[in-house]
C-alpha positions in Angstrom: 61.8 36.6 -31.5 61.3 38.8 -28.6 59.1 41.0 -30.8 56.9 38.2 -32.2 56.0 36.7 -28.9 53.4 39.3 -27.9 51.7 39.1 -31.3 51.5 35.3 -31.1 50.1 35.5 -27.5 47.6 38.1 -28.6 46.3 36.0 -31.5 46.0 32.9 -29.4 44.1 34.6 -26.7 41.7 36.0 -29.2 41.1 32.7 -30.9 40.4 31.1 -27.5 37.9 33.8 -26.5 36.0 33.7 -29.8 34.0 30.4 -29.3 33.5 31.2 -25.6 31.3 34.1 -26.2 28.4 32.4 -27.9 28.7 29.4 -25.5 28.4 31.7 -22.5 25.2 33.1 -23.9 23.4 29.8 -23.9 22.2 28.4 -20.5 22.6 24.6 -19.8 22.0 22.1 -17.0 25.2 21.4 -15.1 23.8 18.8 -12.5 20.8 17.5 -10.7 19.7 15.7 -7.5 18.8 12.9 -8.1 21.1 12.6 -11.0 20.1 11.7 -14.5 19.7 7.9 -14.8 19.8 7.4 -10.9 17.8 4.6 -9.2 16.7 5.6 -5.8 14.8 3.5 -3.2 13.7 6.4 -0.9 11.9 9.2 -2.6 13.5 12.6 -2.1 11.5 15.4 -0.5 12.7 17.7 -3.3 14.3 17.7 -6.7 17.1 20.1 -7.5 18.3 21.3 -10.9 21.6 23.2 -11.3 22.1 25.5 -14.3 25.1 27.2 -15.8 23.4 30.6 -15.4 20.7 31.9 -13.2 17.4 31.0 -14.7 14.6 33.6 -14.9 11.5 32.4 -12.9 9.2 34.2 -15.3 10.4 32.3 -18.4 11.4 28.9 -16.7 9.0 26.0 -17.2 9.5 22.7 -15.3 7.4 19.6 -15.1 7.7 16.4 -13.2 5.7 13.3 -14.4 5.7 9.7 -13.0 4.3 6.4 -14.2 1.2 6.5 -16.2 2.1 10.2 -16.9 0.8 11.3 -13.5 2.0 14.7 -12.3 4.5 14.4 -9.4 5.2 18.2 -8.8 4.3 18.9 -5.2 4.3 22.7 -5.4 5.8 25.8 -6.9 9.5 25.7 -7.6 11.9 27.9 -5.7 14.8 29.7 -7.4 18.1 30.3 -5.5 21.0 31.6 -7.8 21.4 29.0 -10.5 19.5 26.3 -8.5 15.9 25.5 -8.8 14.3 23.3 -6.2 11.0 21.4 -6.8 8.8 19.9 -4.2 8.4 16.1 -5.1 5.2 14.2 -4.7 6.0 10.6 -5.2 3.5 8.0 -6.5 4.0 4.5 -7.8 7.4 2.9 -8.3 8.8 3.5 -11.9 10.3 6.1 -14.1 10.1 9.8 -13.3 10.9 12.6 -15.9 11.8 16.1 -15.0 11.3 18.3 -18.0 12.8 21.8 -18.1 12.7 24.8 -20.5 14.9 27.8 -19.7 15.8 31.0 -21.5 19.3 32.0 -22.2 20.7 35.5 -22.0 20.5 35.9 -25.8 16.9 34.7 -25.7 17.5 31.3 -27.1 15.4 28.6 -25.1 17.1 25.6 -23.9 15.1 22.4 -23.1 16.0 19.0 -21.7 15.0 16.5 -19.0 16.3 14.4 -16.1 15.1 10.8 -15.8 15.4 8.8 -12.6 13.7 5.6 -11.4 11.9 5.3 -8.0 12.3 1.6 -7.0 9.7 1.7 -4.1 6.2 3.3 -4.4 4.1 5.0 -1.9 3.0 2.9 1.2 -0.4 1.2 1.1 -3.3 2.6 2.9 -3.1 1.3 6.5 -6.9 1.2 6.7 -7.2 -1.4 4.0 -5.5 -4.1 6.1 -7.7 -3.2 9.1 -11.0 -3.5 7.1 -10.1 -6.6 5.2 -10.8 -9.1 8.1 -14.0 -7.4 9.0 -15.4 -7.9 5.5 -14.6 -11.6 5.6 -16.8 -12.1 8.6 -20.6 -11.7 8.0 -22.2 -9.3 10.3 -24.9 -10.3 12.7 -28.5 -9.5 11.3 -31.0 -8.4 13.9 -33.9 -9.1 11.3 -33.3 -12.9 11.2 -30.4 -13.2 8.8 -28.1 -16.1 8.2 -26.4 -15.6 11.7 -29.8 -15.6 13.5 -31.0 -18.6 11.4 -27.8 -20.6 12.4 -28.2 -19.8 16.1 -32.0 -20.7 16.0 -31.0 -24.0 14.3 -28.6 -24.7 17.0 -31.1 -24.1 19.8 -33.6 -26.2 18.2 -31.3 -29.1 17.7 -30.3 -28.9 21.3 -33.9 -29.1 22.7 -34.8 -32.6 21.1 -31.5 -33.9 22.5 -32.4 -32.9 26.0 -36.0 -34.3 25.5 -34.5 -37.6 24.3 -32.4 -37.9 27.5 -35.5 -37.1 29.7 -37.6 -39.8 27.9 -35.0 -42.4 28.1 -34.6 -41.7 31.8 -38.4 -42.2 32.3 -38.5 -45.4 30.4 -35.8 -46.8 32.6 -37.8 -46.2 35.7 -40.7 -48.0 34.0 -38.7 -51.0 33.1 -37.2 -51.2 36.6 -40.6 -51.0 38.2 -42.0 -53.7 35.9 -39.1 -56.0 36.7 -39.7 -55.6 40.4 -43.3 -56.4 40.1 -42.5 -59.5 38.0 -40.0 -60.6 40.5 -42.4 -60.2 43.3 -45.0 -62.2 41.4 -42.5 -65.1 40.9 -41.5 -65.1 44.5 -45.1 -65.1 45.6 -45.9 -68.0 43.2 -42.9 -70.0 44.6 -44.2 -69.5 48.1 -47.7 -70.6 47.3 -46.4 -73.8 45.6 -44.3 -74.7 48.7 -47.3 -74.1 51.0 -49.5 -76.2 48.9 -47.0 -79.0 48.7 -46.7 -79.0 52.5 -50.4 -79.2 53.1 
C-alpha cells in the first residue's frame, strides 16, 4: 500500500492538470462594473471590464451602444493589468450594451457582452424652459403689428369717452341756465299780475 500511494497521487494530479491547460489558454470575462443585468439610476463616469488574463490593447475591440443604437463610448479605453476602463457617455434612459472581443494566448478570439439598464436619462436642456414663456408672449412690433394696433384701439376708445363726459357737462350747464331764465320769467310774470290787480 505504501508503494501504491505515490503512483495514485501522481495519476490524480496529472488528470486534474490536463483540462486546466486548454482552459488557461482561453481568456474570459470575470466581472464588470456595472455588472451584467444591473439597473442603475445614476450613470457611471466609466465602465470597467475585468478579464481572466491581461487583454492585448492591439487586438481588443470594445463597443458601447445605448437606446436607438447610439454610441455611448466617451473616449479611448485604458488598460491596466487585466482591467479595461471605458469612459461612458450616457444618453437616454434604456438598455446599454457593452460588446467586447479579446484574443486569448492561443490566438482564439473570445467575444461577449455586458448589458445594463440606465433608469434615468440625461437632464433636459435648461435653456428650453427659459425660452418657453418668451415664445408664448407675442413680441411688440415697431411697424404697427398686433401689439401696436391693440394699444391704438385702446387710446381711440378712451378719447370718445372723455369727449362724452365733456359734452354731458356742457349740456348740464345749458339746462341749468335755461331753468334759471324760465324761473325768472315766471317770477316776473307773477309780480306783474299782482301789480295789475292792485291798480
